[in-house]
OpenMM code with the backbone's topology and positions (N, CA, C; nanometers):
from openmm import Vec3, app, unit

residues = "MET LYS HIS VAL ASP ILE ARG THR GLN PRO ILE ILE GLN ALA GLU ARG PHE VAL LEU ARG PRO VAL ARG PRO SER ASP LEU GLY ALA LEU VAL LEU SER VAL SER ASP LYS ARG VAL ALA GLU ALA THR ARG SER ILE PRO HIS PRO LEU PRO PRO GLY VAL THR GLU ALA PHE ILE ASP ARG ALA MET ALA GLU ASP ARG ASN GLU ASP VAL TRP VAL MET ASP GLY LEU ASN GLU ASP GLN ASP ASP VAL LEU GLY VAL ILE THR LEU ASN ALA LEU ASP ARG GLY GLN SER GLN LEU GLY TYR TRP VAL SER PRO GLY PHE TRP ASN SER GLY ILE ALA SER GLU ALA VAL CYS ALA LEU ILE GLU ALA ASN PRO GLN ALA ASN SER THR ILE PHE ALA GLU VAL PHE GLN ASP ASN PRO ALA SER ALA ARG VAL LEU THR HIS ALA GLY PHE GLU TYR ILE GLY ASP ALA GLU SER HIS SER VAL ALA ARG GLY ALA ASN VAL PRO THR TRP THR TYR ILE ARG LYS MET ALA".split()
positions = [
    Vec3(-5.9100, 17.6720, 13.5342),
    Vec3(-5.8881, 17.5508, 13.4606),
    Vec3(-5.8958, 17.5829, 13.3110),
    Vec3(-5.8031, 17.5280, 13.2373),
    Vec3(-5.7953, 17.5503, 13.0939),
    Vec3(-5.8712, 17.4384, 13.0213),
    Vec3(-5.9549, 17.4778, 12.9258),
    Vec3(-6.0277, 17.3802, 12.8440),
    Vec3(-5.9406, 17.3399, 12.7250),
    Vec3(-5.9215, 17.2098, 12.7080),
    Vec3(-5.8407, 17.1585, 12.5978),
    Vec3(-5.9266, 17.0632, 12.5160),
    Vec3(-5.9369, 17.0893, 12.3867),
    Vec3(-6.0061, 16.9958, 12.2989),
    Vec3(-5.9127, 16.8801, 12.2681),
    Vec3(-5.9593, 16.7601, 12.2934),
    Vec3(-5.8801, 16.6424, 12.2632),
    Vec3(-5.9213, 16.5928, 12.1252),
    Vec3(-5.8254, 16.5839, 12.0381),
    Vec3(-5.8518, 16.5419, 11.9010),
    Vec3(-5.8627, 16.3903, 11.8982),
    Vec3(-5.9721, 16.3420, 11.8473),
    Vec3(-5.9919, 16.1976, 11.8410),
    Vec3(-6.0110, 16.1543, 11.6966),
    Vec3(-5.9883, 16.0293, 11.6731),
    Vec3(-6.0097, 15.9692, 11.5420),
    Vec3(-6.1116, 15.8578, 11.5579),
    Vec3(-6.2023, 15.8487, 11.4645),
    Vec3(-6.2986, 15.7385, 11.4728),
    Vec3(-6.2351, 15.6067, 11.4296),
    Vec3(-6.2925, 15.4988, 11.4764),
    Vec3(-6.2602, 15.3672, 11.4221),
    Vec3(-6.3535, 15.3483, 11.3033),
    Vec3(-6.2959, 15.3103, 11.1902),
    Vec3(-6.3726, 15.2979, 11.0666),
    Vec3(-6.3766, 15.1513, 11.0260),
    Vec3(-6.4954, 15.0994, 11.0082),
    Vec3(-6.5120, 14.9591, 10.9711),
    Vec3(-6.5018, 14.9432, 10.8199),
    Vec3(-6.4108, 14.8576, 10.7767),
    Vec3(-6.4047, 14.8148, 10.6376),
    Vec3(-6.4635, 14.6738, 10.6345),
    Vec3(-6.4704, 14.6130, 10.5195),
    Vec3(-6.5318, 14.4807, 10.5114),
    Vec3(-6.4494, 14.3744, 10.5844),
    Vec3(-6.3165, 14.3744, 10.5634),
    Vec3(-6.2320, 14.2682, 10.6186),
    Vec3(-6.1440, 14.3100, 10.7350),
    Vec3(-6.1505, 14.4355, 10.7750),
    Vec3(-6.0652, 14.4867, 10.8823),
    Vec3(-6.1212, 14.6181, 10.9311),
    Vec3(-6.0591, 14.6742, 11.0342),
    Vec3(-6.0958, 14.8073, 11.0809),
    Vec3(-5.9773, 14.9009, 11.0603),
    Vec3(-6.0090, 15.0264, 11.0440),
    Vec3(-5.9081, 15.1318, 11.0475),
    Vec3(-5.9183, 15.1910, 11.1874),
    Vec3(-5.8086, 15.1839, 11.2608),
    Vec3(-5.8081, 15.2344, 11.3983),
    Vec3(-5.6842, 15.3197, 11.4195),
    Vec3(-5.6898, 15.4104, 11.5173),
    Vec3(-5.5718, 15.4925, 11.5455),
    Vec3(-5.4518, 15.4053, 11.5824),
    Vec3(-5.3347, 15.4534, 11.5487),
    Vec3(-5.2105, 15.3833, 11.5832),
    Vec3(-5.1931, 15.3847, 11.7345),
    Vec3(-5.1273, 15.2832, 11.7866),
    Vec3(-5.1023, 15.2745, 11.9309),
    Vec3(-4.9602, 15.2226, 11.9534),
    Vec3(-4.9049, 15.2462, 12.0716),
    Vec3(-4.7662, 15.2047, 12.0981),
    Vec3(-4.7408, 15.0559, 12.0751),
    Vec3(-4.8393, 14.9714, 12.0989),
    Vec3(-4.8190, 14.8276, 12.0819),
    Vec3(-4.8024, 14.7863, 11.9351),
    Vec3(-4.8232, 14.8790, 11.8413),
    Vec3(-4.8038, 14.8514, 11.6981),
    Vec3(-4.6566, 14.8551, 11.6582),
    Vec3(-4.5698, 14.8968, 11.7485),
    Vec3(-4.4298, 14.9214, 11.7145),
    Vec3(-4.3646, 14.8050, 11.6403),
    Vec3(-4.3682, 14.6859, 11.6960),
    Vec3(-4.2988, 14.5724, 11.6344),
    Vec3(-4.3481, 14.5428, 11.4939),
    Vec3(-4.4796, 14.5394, 11.4756),
    Vec3(-4.5356, 14.5102, 11.3432),
    Vec3(-4.5044, 14.6216, 11.2440),
    Vec3(-4.5085, 14.7459, 11.2903),
    Vec3(-4.4747, 14.8579, 11.2007),
    Vec3(-4.3283, 14.8506, 11.1582),
    Vec3(-4.2391, 14.8271, 11.2530),
    Vec3(-4.0965, 14.8179, 11.2200),
    Vec3(-4.0731, 14.7061, 11.1192),
    Vec3(-4.1372, 14.5936, 11.1394),
    Vec3(-4.1216, 14.4806, 11.0474),
    Vec3(-4.1595, 14.5205, 10.9043),
    Vec3(-4.2707, 14.5905, 10.8892),
    Vec3(-4.3155, 14.6296, 10.7549),
    Vec3(-4.2321, 14.7418, 10.6949),
    Vec3(-4.2094, 14.8484, 10.7716),
    Vec3(-4.1404, 14.9635, 10.7131),
    Vec3(-3.9911, 14.9406, 10.6967),
    Vec3(-3.9380, 14.8343, 10.7568),
    Vec3(-3.7981, 14.7980, 10.7332),
    Vec3(-3.7790, 14.7352, 10.5960),
    Vec3(-3.8873, 14.6934, 10.5345),
    Vec3(-3.8823, 14.6319, 10.4020),
    Vec3(-3.8524, 14.7407, 10.2980),
    Vec3(-3.7474, 14.7220, 10.2242),
    Vec3(-3.7042, 14.8218, 10.1253),
    Vec3(-3.8149, 14.8540, 10.0252),
    Vec3(-3.8948, 14.7553, 9.9873),
    Vec3(-4.0030, 14.7774, 9.8903),
    Vec3(-4.1085, 14.8725, 9.9449),
    Vec3(-4.1392, 14.8606, 10.0729),
    Vec3(-4.2360, 14.9515, 10.1351),
    Vec3(-4.1765, 15.0916, 10.1416),
    Vec3(-4.0542, 15.1024, 10.1930),
    Vec3(-3.9902, 15.2336, 10.2077),
    Vec3(-3.9796, 15.3052, 10.0740),
    Vec3(-3.9394, 15.2352, 9.9695),
    Vec3(-3.9206, 15.3002, 9.8390),
    Vec3(-4.0516, 15.3379, 9.7707),
    Vec3(-4.1642, 15.2901, 9.8210),
    Vec3(-4.2944, 15.3283, 9.7660),
    Vec3(-4.3520, 15.4506, 9.8364),
    Vec3(-4.2776, 15.5031, 9.9357),
    Vec3(-4.3241, 15.6201, 10.0111),
    Vec3(-4.2268, 15.7361, 9.9953),
    Vec3(-4.2744, 15.8532, 10.0350),
    Vec3(-4.1867, 15.9698, 10.0348),
    Vec3(-4.1005, 15.9750, 10.1592),
    Vec3(-4.1534, 15.9307, 10.2739),
    Vec3(-4.0903, 15.9663, 10.4009),
    Vec3(-4.0232, 15.8547, 10.4789),
    Vec3(-4.0405, 15.7296, 10.4409),
    Vec3(-3.9792, 15.6219, 10.5182),
    Vec3(-3.8359, 15.5997, 10.4682),
    Vec3(-3.7366, 15.6125, 10.5571),
    Vec3(-3.5981, 15.5906, 10.5152),
    Vec3(-3.5649, 15.4413, 10.5065),
    Vec3(-3.4650, 15.4111, 10.4256),
    Vec3(-3.4120, 15.2743, 10.4205),
    Vec3(-3.2616, 15.2817, 10.4029),
    Vec3(-3.1847, 15.2100, 10.4852),
    Vec3(-3.2306, 15.1286, 10.5964),
    Vec3(-3.2948, 15.2143, 10.7052),
    Vec3(-3.3803, 15.1509, 10.7842),
    Vec3(-3.4577, 15.2209, 10.8862),
    Vec3(-3.3709, 15.2502, 11.0087),
    Vec3(-3.3451, 15.3777, 11.0380),
    Vec3(-3.2649, 15.4119, 11.1563),
    Vec3(-3.3412, 15.3845, 11.2865),
    Vec3(-3.2689, 15.3571, 11.3935),
    Vec3(-3.3341, 15.3381, 11.5235),
    Vec3(-3.4147, 15.4623, 11.5618),
    Vec3(-3.5311, 15.4401, 11.6211),
    Vec3(-3.6120, 15.5501, 11.6735),
    Vec3(-3.7090, 15.6122, 11.5758),
    Vec3(-3.6968, 15.5842, 11.4472),
    Vec3(-3.7844, 15.6472, 11.3479),
    Vec3(-3.9292, 15.6044, 11.3670),
    Vec3(-3.9517, 15.4778, 11.3880),
    Vec3(-4.0890, 15.4291, 11.4026),
    Vec3(-4.1495, 15.4758, 11.5340),
    Vec3(-4.0706, 15.4778, 11.6394),
    Vec3(-4.1184, 15.5304, 11.7668),
    Vec3(-4.1607, 15.6766, 11.7525),
    Vec3(-4.0813, 15.7560, 11.6810),
    Vec3(-4.1145, 15.8971, 11.6591),
    Vec3(-4.2415, 15.9108, 11.5757),
    Vec3(-4.2595, 15.8228, 11.4766),
    Vec3(-4.3814, 15.8221, 11.3955),
    Vec3(-4.5034, 15.7964, 11.4841),
    Vec3(-4.4943, 15.6981, 11.5719),
    Vec3(-4.6056, 15.6667, 11.6618),
    Vec3(-4.6345, 15.7851, 11.7538),
    Vec3(-4.5305, 15.8471, 11.8081),
    Vec3(-4.5497, 15.9646, 11.8949),
    Vec3(-4.6209, 16.0770, 11.8197),
    Vec3(-4.5781, 16.1047, 11.6959),
    Vec3(-4.6433, 16.2097, 11.6158),
    Vec3(-4.7884, 16.1736, 11.5869),
    Vec3(-4.8137, 16.0473, 11.5558),
    Vec3(-4.9487, 16.0031, 11.5221),
    Vec3(-5.0438, 16.0144, 11.6405),
    Vec3(-4.9904, 16.0056, 11.7611),
    Vec3(-5.0735, 16.0105, 11.8810),
    Vec3(-5.0806, 16.1505, 11.9434),
    Vec3(-5.0048, 16.2453, 11.8903),
    Vec3(-5.0015, 16.3802, 11.9473),
    Vec3(-5.1342, 16.4521, 11.9245),
    Vec3(-5.1773, 16.5264, 12.0243),
    Vec3(-5.3030, 16.6003, 12.0120),
    Vec3(-5.2935, 16.7136, 11.9112),
    Vec3(-5.1749, 16.7697, 11.8905),
    Vec3(-5.1591, 16.8838, 11.8004),
    Vec3(-5.1110, 16.8429, 11.6607),
    Vec3(-5.1363, 16.7202, 11.6223),
    Vec3(-5.0904, 16.6694, 11.4929),
    Vec3(-5.1720, 16.7293, 11.3775),
    Vec3(-5.1120, 16.7309, 11.2589),
    Vec3(-5.1821, 16.7703, 11.1366),
    Vec3(-5.2269, 16.6487, 11.0569),
    Vec3(-5.1715, 16.5331, 11.0921),
    Vec3(-5.1977, 16.4124, 11.0162),
    Vec3(-5.2648, 16.3075, 11.1040),
    Vec3(-5.3774, 16.2560, 11.0573),
    Vec3(-5.4431, 16.1449, 11.1254),
    Vec3(-5.3930, 16.0156, 11.0632),
    Vec3(-5.3578, 15.9205, 11.1486),
    Vec3(-5.2988, 15.7937, 11.1053),
    Vec3(-5.3866, 15.6793, 11.1551),
    Vec3(-5.4235, 15.5917, 11.0626),
    Vec3(-5.4992, 15.4721, 11.0975),
    Vec3(-5.4191, 15.3490, 11.0595),
    Vec3(-5.4252, 15.2481, 11.1440),
    Vec3(-5.3694, 15.1171, 11.1134),
    Vec3(-5.4813, 15.0336, 11.0520),
    Vec3(-5.4498, 14.9625, 10.9463),
    Vec3(-5.5426, 14.8661, 10.8883),
    Vec3(-5.5281, 14.7400, 10.9743),
    Vec3(-5.6241, 14.7167, 11.0624),
    Vec3(-5.6134, 14.6113, 11.1651),
    Vec3(-5.7089, 14.4969, 11.1329),
    Vec3(-5.6525, 14.3812, 11.0994),
    Vec3(-5.7320, 14.2644, 11.0642),
    Vec3(-5.7449, 14.1632, 11.1749),
    Vec3(-5.7036, 14.1965, 11.2965),
    Vec3(-5.6997, 14.0994, 11.4053),
    Vec3(-5.8363, 14.0362, 11.4330),
    Vec3(-5.9428, 14.1149, 11.4274),
    Vec3(-6.0762, 14.0600, 11.4536),
    Vec3(-6.1231, 13.9650, 11.3447),
    Vec3(-6.0565, 13.9658, 11.2311),
    Vec3(-6.0918, 13.8773, 11.1202),
    Vec3(-5.9871, 13.7678, 11.1036),
    Vec3(-5.9150, 13.7374, 11.2120),
    Vec3(-5.8121, 13.6329, 11.2124),
    Vec3(-5.7001, 13.6604, 11.1122),
    Vec3(-5.6657, 13.7876, 11.0974),
    Vec3(-5.5525, 13.8275, 11.0148),
    Vec3(-5.4514, 13.8956, 11.1062),
    Vec3(-5.3450, 13.9483, 11.0479),
    Vec3(-5.2476, 14.0242, 11.1262),
    Vec3(-5.3120, 14.1512, 11.1804),
    Vec3(-5.2535, 14.2028, 11.2889),
    Vec3(-5.3087, 14.3255, 11.3447),
    Vec3(-5.2605, 14.4503, 11.2722),
    Vec3(-5.1568, 14.4413, 11.1924),
    Vec3(-5.1132, 14.5559, 11.1128),
    Vec3(-5.0967, 14.5093, 10.9681),
    Vec3(-5.2001, 14.5382, 10.8883),
    Vec3(-5.1970, 14.5053, 10.7455),
    Vec3(-5.1324, 14.6179, 10.6658),
    Vec3(-5.1363, 14.7376, 10.7218),
    Vec3(-5.0825, 14.8559, 10.6565),
    Vec3(-5.1236, 14.9794, 10.7337),
    Vec3(-5.0986, 15.0950, 10.6746),
    Vec3(-5.1291, 15.2243, 10.7363),
    Vec3(-5.1905, 15.3141, 10.6304),
    Vec3(-5.2869, 15.3962, 10.6725),
    Vec3(-5.3461, 15.4958, 10.5842),
    Vec3(-5.3539, 15.6276, 10.6607),
    Vec3(-5.3254, 15.7382, 10.5929),
    Vec3(-5.3180, 15.8687, 10.6596),
    Vec3(-5.3955, 15.9750, 10.5829),
    Vec3(-5.4411, 16.0741, 10.6571),
    Vec3(-5.4945, 16.1974, 10.6000),
    Vec3(-5.4194, 16.3130, 10.6630),
    Vec3(-5.3468, 16.3870, 10.5812),
    Vec3(-5.2724, 16.5032, 10.6270),
    Vec3(-5.3576, 16.6267, 10.6004),
    Vec3(-5.4061, 16.6903, 10.7071),
    Vec3(-5.4943, 16.8055, 10.6943),
    Vec3(-5.4201, 16.9232, 10.6314),
    Vec3(-5.4797, 16.9776, 10.5276),
    Vec3(-5.4264, 17.0974, 10.4624),
    Vec3(-5.5135, 17.2146, 10.5068),
    Vec3(-5.5486, 17.3032, 10.4187),
    Vec3(-5.6412, 17.4104, 10.4544),
    Vec3(-5.7635, 17.4029, 10.3635),
    Vec3(-5.8631, 17.4838, 10.3905),
    Vec3(-5.9851, 17.4942, 10.3097),
    Vec3(-6.0565, 17.3603, 10.2895),
    Vec3(-6.0603, 17.2781, 10.3951),
    Vec3(-6.1321, 17.1518, 10.3869),
    Vec3(-6.0670, 17.0488, 10.2962),
    Vec3(-5.9350, 17.0550, 10.2858),
    Vec3(-5.8618, 16.9635, 10.1996),
    Vec3(-5.7646, 16.8801, 10.2819),
    Vec3(-5.7354, 16.7609, 10.2322),
    Vec3(-5.6354, 16.6742, 10.2934),
    Vec3(-5.5593, 16.6012, 10.1851),
    Vec3(-5.4434, 16.5485, 10.2240),
    Vec3(-5.3671, 16.4633, 10.1340),
    Vec3(-5.3674, 16.3229, 10.1921),
    Vec3(-5.4020, 16.2268, 10.1076),
    Vec3(-5.4113, 16.0865, 10.1444),
    Vec3(-5.2783, 16.0167, 10.1195),
    Vec3(-5.2417, 15.9284, 10.2091),
    Vec3(-5.1243, 15.8440, 10.1894),
    Vec3(-5.1531, 15.7064, 10.2470),
    Vec3(-5.0878, 15.6044, 10.1957),
    Vec3(-5.1077, 15.4702, 10.2488),
    Vec3(-4.9947, 15.3801, 10.2043),
    Vec3(-4.9765, 15.2732, 10.2801),
    Vec3(-4.8903, 15.1631, 10.2389),
    Vec3(-4.9474, 15.0353, 10.2984),
    Vec3(-4.9212, 14.9248, 10.2322),
    Vec3(-4.9694, 14.7941, 10.2755),
    Vec3(-4.8486, 14.7026, 10.2941),
    Vec3(-4.8508, 14.6206, 10.3988),
    Vec3(-4.7435, 14.5236, 10.4219),
    Vec3(-4.7343, 14.4289, 10.3026),
    Vec3(-4.6129, 14.3971, 10.2579),
    Vec3(-4.5958, 14.3155, 10.1363),
    Vec3(-4.6721, 14.1835, 10.1355),
    Vec3(-4.6921, 14.1218, 10.2496),
    Vec3(-4.7659, 13.9963, 10.2539),
    Vec3(-4.9117, 14.0103, 10.2128),
    Vec3(-4.9602, 14.1333, 10.2036),
    Vec3(-5.1001, 14.1585, 10.1687),
    Vec3(-5.1149, 14.2322, 10.0356),
    Vec3(-5.0050, 14.2469, 9.9623),
    Vec3(-5.0126, 14.3111, 9.8312),
    Vec3(-5.1016, 14.2278, 9.7386),
    Vec3(-5.1672, 14.2972, 9.6484),
    Vec3(-5.2543, 14.2351, 9.5475),
    Vec3(-5.3708, 14.1585, 9.6092),
    Vec3(-5.4152, 14.2020, 9.7259),
    Vec3(-5.5285, 14.1369, 9.7919),
    Vec3(-5.6484, 14.2299, 9.8053),
    Vec3(-5.6368, 14.3524, 9.7555),
    Vec3(-5.7459, 14.4487, 9.7649),
    Vec3(-5.7500, 14.5259, 9.8952),
    Vec3(-5.6514, 14.5041, 9.9823),
    Vec3(-5.6492, 14.5722, 10.1127),
    Vec3(-5.6422, 14.7242, 10.0947),
    Vec3(-5.5536, 14.7720, 10.0079),
    Vec3(-5.5397, 14.9169, 9.9881),
    Vec3(-5.6686, 14.9773, 9.9345),
    Vec3(-5.7282, 14.9137, 9.8355),
    Vec3(-5.8538, 14.9652, 9.7793),
    Vec3(-5.9630, 14.9701, 9.8851),
    Vec3(-5.9722, 14.8651, 9.9637),
    Vec3(-6.0744, 14.8605, 10.0676),
    Vec3(-6.0521, 14.9702, 10.1719),
    Vec3(-5.9275, 14.9925, 10.2111),
    Vec3(-5.8961, 15.0966, 10.3103),
    Vec3(-5.9274, 15.2359, 10.2557),
    Vec3(-5.8858, 15.2628, 10.1329),
    Vec3(-5.9109, 15.3953, 10.0731),
    Vec3(-6.0615, 15.4189, 10.0601),
    Vec3(-6.1344, 15.3207, 10.0105),
    Vec3(-6.2794, 15.3370, 9.9944),
    Vec3(-6.3489, 15.3564, 10.1292),
    Vec3(-6.3088, 15.2826, 10.2325),
    Vec3(-6.3690, 15.2985, 10.3654),
    Vec3(-6.3411, 15.4373, 10.4214),
    Vec3(-6.2188, 15.4862, 10.4031),
    Vec3(-6.1836, 15.6186, 10.4536),
    Vec3(-6.2598, 15.7282, 10.3777),
    Vec3(-6.2717, 15.7126, 10.2469),
    Vec3(-6.3466, 15.8099, 10.1663),
    Vec3(-6.4931, 15.8132, 10.2103),
    Vec3(-6.5508, 15.6953, 10.2279),
    Vec3(-6.6918, 15.6892, 10.2684),
    Vec3(-6.7138, 15.7534, 10.4049),
    Vec3(-6.6222, 15.7287, 10.4987),
    Vec3(-6.6352, 15.7857, 10.6336),
    Vec3(-6.6057, 15.9355, 10.6352),
    Vec3(-6.5134, 15.9802, 10.5503),
    Vec3(-6.4722, 16.1210, 10.5433),
    Vec3(-6.4550, 16.1816, 10.6835),
    Vec3(-6.3665, 16.1247, 10.7649),
    Vec3(-6.3560, 16.1629, 10.9062),
    Vec3(-6.3101, 16.3064, 10.9302),
    Vec3(-6.2464, 16.3702, 10.8339),
    Vec3(-6.2054, 16.5098, 10.8513),
    Vec3(-6.3035, 16.6056, 10.7836),
    Vec3(-6.4154, 16.5526, 10.7362),
    Vec3(-6.5186, 16.6327, 10.6683),
    Vec3(-6.4574, 16.7144, 10.5546),
    Vec3(-6.3758, 16.6488, 10.4741),
    Vec3(-6.3082, 16.7151, 10.3641),
    Vec3(-6.4025, 16.7448, 10.2477),
    Vec3(-6.3695, 16.8510, 10.1760),
    Vec3(-6.4369, 16.8776, 10.0489),
    Vec3(-6.3537, 16.8225, 9.9335),
    Vec3(-6.2232, 16.8089, 9.9563),
    Vec3(-6.1319, 16.7609, 9.8531),
    Vec3(-6.0202, 16.6803, 9.9186),
    Vec3(-5.9836, 16.5700, 9.8546),
    Vec3(-5.8695, 16.4911, 9.9002),
    Vec3(-5.7752, 16.4728, 9.7821),
    Vec3(-5.6487, 16.4978, 9.8065),
    Vec3(-5.5446, 16.4805, 9.7058),
    Vec3(-5.4648, 16.3549, 9.7381),
    Vec3(-5.4018, 16.3000, 9.6373),
    Vec3(-5.3102, 16.1875, 9.6571),
    Vec3(-5.2096, 16.1893, 9.5430),
    Vec3(-5.0946, 16.1315, 9.5690),
    Vec3(-4.9950, 16.1157, 9.4640),
    Vec3(-4.9327, 15.9783, 9.4761),
    Vec3(-4.8925, 15.9237, 9.3635),
    Vec3(-4.8239, 15.7951, 9.3621),
    Vec3(-4.7030, 15.8075, 9.2715),
    Vec3(-4.6002, 15.7304, 9.3033),
    Vec3(-4.4846, 15.7269, 9.2156),
    Vec3(-4.5249, 15.6585, 9.0847),
    Vec3(-4.4742, 15.7106, 8.9744),
    Vec3(-4.5133, 15.6586, 8.8440),
    Vec3(-4.4695, 15.5147, 8.8205),
    Vec3(-4.3753, 15.4653, 8.8983),
    Vec3(-4.3358, 15.3251, 8.8847),
    Vec3(-4.4195, 15.2333, 8.9755),
    Vec3(-4.5310, 15.2857, 9.0261),
    Vec3(-4.6218, 15.2082, 9.1104),
    Vec3(-4.7652, 15.2182, 9.0553),
    Vec3(-4.7891, 15.1619, 8.9369),
    Vec3(-4.9225, 15.1739, 8.8764),
    Vec3(-5.0322, 15.1055, 8.9576),
    Vec3(-4.9987, 15.0076, 9.0422),
    Vec3(-5.1009, 14.9436, 9.1259),
    Vec3(-5.1650, 15.0460, 9.2200),
    Vec3(-5.0847, 15.1375, 9.2756),
    Vec3(-5.1405, 15.2411, 9.3626),
    Vec3(-5.2263, 15.3394, 9.2837),
    Vec3(-5.1903, 15.3647, 9.1605),
    Vec3(-5.2740, 15.4507, 9.0760),
    Vec3(-5.4106, 15.3852, 9.0539),
    Vec3(-5.4127, 15.2542, 9.0341),
    Vec3(-5.5402, 15.1833, 9.0165),
    Vec3(-5.6247, 15.1890, 9.1437),
    Vec3(-5.5601, 15.1811, 9.2606),
    Vec3(-5.6333, 15.1935, 9.3871),
    Vec3(-5.7071, 15.3263, 9.3903),
    Vec3(-5.6385, 15.4330, 9.3536),
    Vec3(-5.6991, 15.5664, 9.3591),
    Vec3(-5.8125, 15.5821, 9.2578),
    Vec3(-5.7908, 15.5390, 9.1356),
    Vec3(-5.8974, 15.5543, 9.0349),
    Vec3(-6.0177, 15.4677, 9.0717),
    Vec3(-5.9943, 15.3521, 9.1302),
    Vec3(-6.1038, 15.2661, 9.1769),
    Vec3(-6.1875, 15.3382, 9.2831),
    Vec3(-6.1242, 15.4227, 9.3637),
    Vec3(-6.1927, 15.4957, 9.4710),
    Vec3(-6.2485, 15.6299, 9.4248),
    Vec3(-6.2496, 15.6547, 9.2939),
    Vec3(-6.3103, 15.7767, 9.2424),
    Vec3(-6.2180, 15.8963, 9.2297),
    Vec3(-6.0886, 15.8768, 9.2445),
    Vec3(-5.9935, 15.9855, 9.2249),
    Vec3(-5.9726, 16.0080, 9.0759),
    Vec3(-5.9503, 16.1329, 9.0395),
    Vec3(-5.9237, 16.1686, 8.9006),
    Vec3(-5.7809, 16.2197, 8.8873),
    Vec3(-5.7158, 16.1772, 8.7821),
    Vec3(-5.5793, 16.2202, 8.7521),
    Vec3(-5.5811, 16.3692, 8.7180),
    Vec3(-5.4882, 16.4459, 8.7769),
    Vec3(-5.4810, 16.5887, 8.7449),
    Vec3(-5.3448, 16.6328, 8.6938),
    Vec3(-5.2443, 16.5453, 8.6942),
    Vec3(-5.1176, 16.5865, 8.6370),
    Vec3(-4.9967, 16.5139, 8.6925),
    Vec3(-4.8854, 16.5416, 8.6282),
    Vec3(-4.7570, 16.4853, 8.6675),
    Vec3(-4.6828, 16.5850, 8.7559),
    Vec3(-4.6017, 16.5325, 8.8430),
    Vec3(-4.5153, 16.6159, 8.9272),
    Vec3(-4.3970, 16.5283, 8.9665),
    Vec3(-4.3292, 16.5657, 9.0721),
    Vec3(-4.2275, 16.4800, 9.1298),
    Vec3(-4.2228, 16.5073, 9.2781),
    Vec3(-4.1770, 16.4064, 9.3511),
    Vec3(-4.1697, 16.4164, 9.4960),
    Vec3(-4.0424, 16.3458, 9.5406),
    Vec3(-3.9868, 16.3927, 9.6503),
    Vec3(-3.8628, 16.3334, 9.6997),
    Vec3(-3.8925, 16.2062, 9.7783),
    Vec3(-3.8184, 16.1019, 9.7523),
    Vec3(-3.8253, 15.9772, 9.8279),
    Vec3(-3.7000, 15.9668, 9.9139),
    Vec3(-3.7196, 15.9638, 10.0450),
    Vec3(-3.6060, 15.9541, 10.1370),
    Vec3(-3.5322, 15.8215, 10.1149),
    Vec3(-3.6071, 15.7121, 10.0996),
    Vec3(-3.5441, 15.5805, 10.0822),
    Vec3(-3.4627, 15.5736, 9.9541),
    Vec3(-3.5105, 15.6381, 9.8493),
    Vec3(-3.4398, 15.6350, 9.7215),
    Vec3(-3.3313, 15.7423, 9.7133),
    Vec3(-3.3423, 15.8421, 9.8000),
    Vec3(-3.2466, 15.9520, 9.7974),
    Vec3(-3.2533, 16.0313, 9.6688),
    Vec3(-3.3744, 16.0437, 9.6130),
    Vec3(-3.3895, 16.1111, 9.4833),
    Vec3(-3.5326, 16.1614, 9.4678),
    Vec3(-3.5482, 16.2552, 9.3755),
    Vec3(-3.6813, 16.2961, 9.3339),
    Vec3(-3.7344, 16.1924, 9.2365),
    Vec3(-3.8622, 16.1602, 9.2501),
    Vec3(-3.9241, 16.0541, 9.1722),
    Vec3(-4.0477, 16.1115, 9.1024),
    Vec3(-4.0667, 16.0826, 8.9735),
    Vec3(-4.1863, 16.1294, 8.9036),
    Vec3(-4.3136, 16.0728, 8.9686),
    Vec3(-4.4162, 16.1573, 8.9810),
    Vec3(-4.5425, 16.1162, 9.0413),
    Vec3(-4.6593, 16.1481, 8.9492),
    Vec3(-4.7698, 16.0786, 8.9753),
    Vec3(-4.9001, 16.1139, 8.9205),
    Vec3(-4.9810, 16.1700, 9.0361),
    Vec3(-5.0498, 16.2803, 9.0132),
    Vec3(-5.1297, 16.3447, 9.1177),
    Vec3(-5.2777, 16.3249, 9.0863),
    Vec3(-5.3542, 16.2984, 9.1931),
    Vec3(-5.4962, 16.2700, 9.1810),
    Vec3(-5.5762, 16.3571, 9.2777),
    Vec3(-5.7031, 16.3770, 9.2451),
    Vec3(-5.7941, 16.4544, 9.3305),
    Vec3(-5.9244, 16.3783, 9.3414),
    Vec3(-5.9871, 16.3918, 9.4585),
    Vec3(-6.1202, 16.3327, 9.4806),
    Vec3(-6.2050, 16.4400, 9.5440),
    Vec3(-6.3047, 16.4877, 9.4697),
    Vec3(-6.3999, 16.5852, 9.5227),
    Vec3(-6.5021, 16.5093, 9.6059),
    Vec3(-6.5269, 16.5565, 9.7243),
    Vec3(-6.6221, 16.4934, 9.8146),
    Vec3(-6.7545, 16.5705, 9.8063),
    Vec3(-6.8630, 16.5045, 9.8330),
    Vec3(-6.9956, 16.5675, 9.8434),
    Vec3(-7.0982, 16.4977, 9.7662),
] * unit.nanometer
topology = app.Topology()
chain = topology.addChain("A")
for resn in residues:
    res = topology.addResidue(resn, chain)
    for name in ("N", "CA", "C"):
        topology.addAtom(name, app.Element.getBySymbol(name[0]), res)
């Protein structure tokens, strides 16, 4: 018999919602949010318009045991909110480092959901990181404020490709030392 380690993700309690692993039943709510051009254009990897099967493939990758990226849904259902407020991810790098990513459904913008999710994930530090990196597009200063609020420090400018925009977009890069 072969021993297989099953990779699990903790459920992380935030004040107004929980961060929980993505599940197949999230499909409809995820498609609704990521089909929004504003959400797609604020990310590197979400295409717009959204082709069939993209969200299903995202869910499959998020649930795979051999994944490099842990994906949590910001789930407000227990607090009488929607069950998918947004998504937050940690992409495991090497040497105890990860890259943070997140998006929030437009109906919850400017409500502190992103800040609360980032702070809860930082506090839990589920991958036992020593360092977490993040980047935001320079035309999204609200996301930069989320990161600085959570203790991230600006380390420089760069650029990253946005699939939805079909172009490289200037970014601000941030770092958060853990410990």
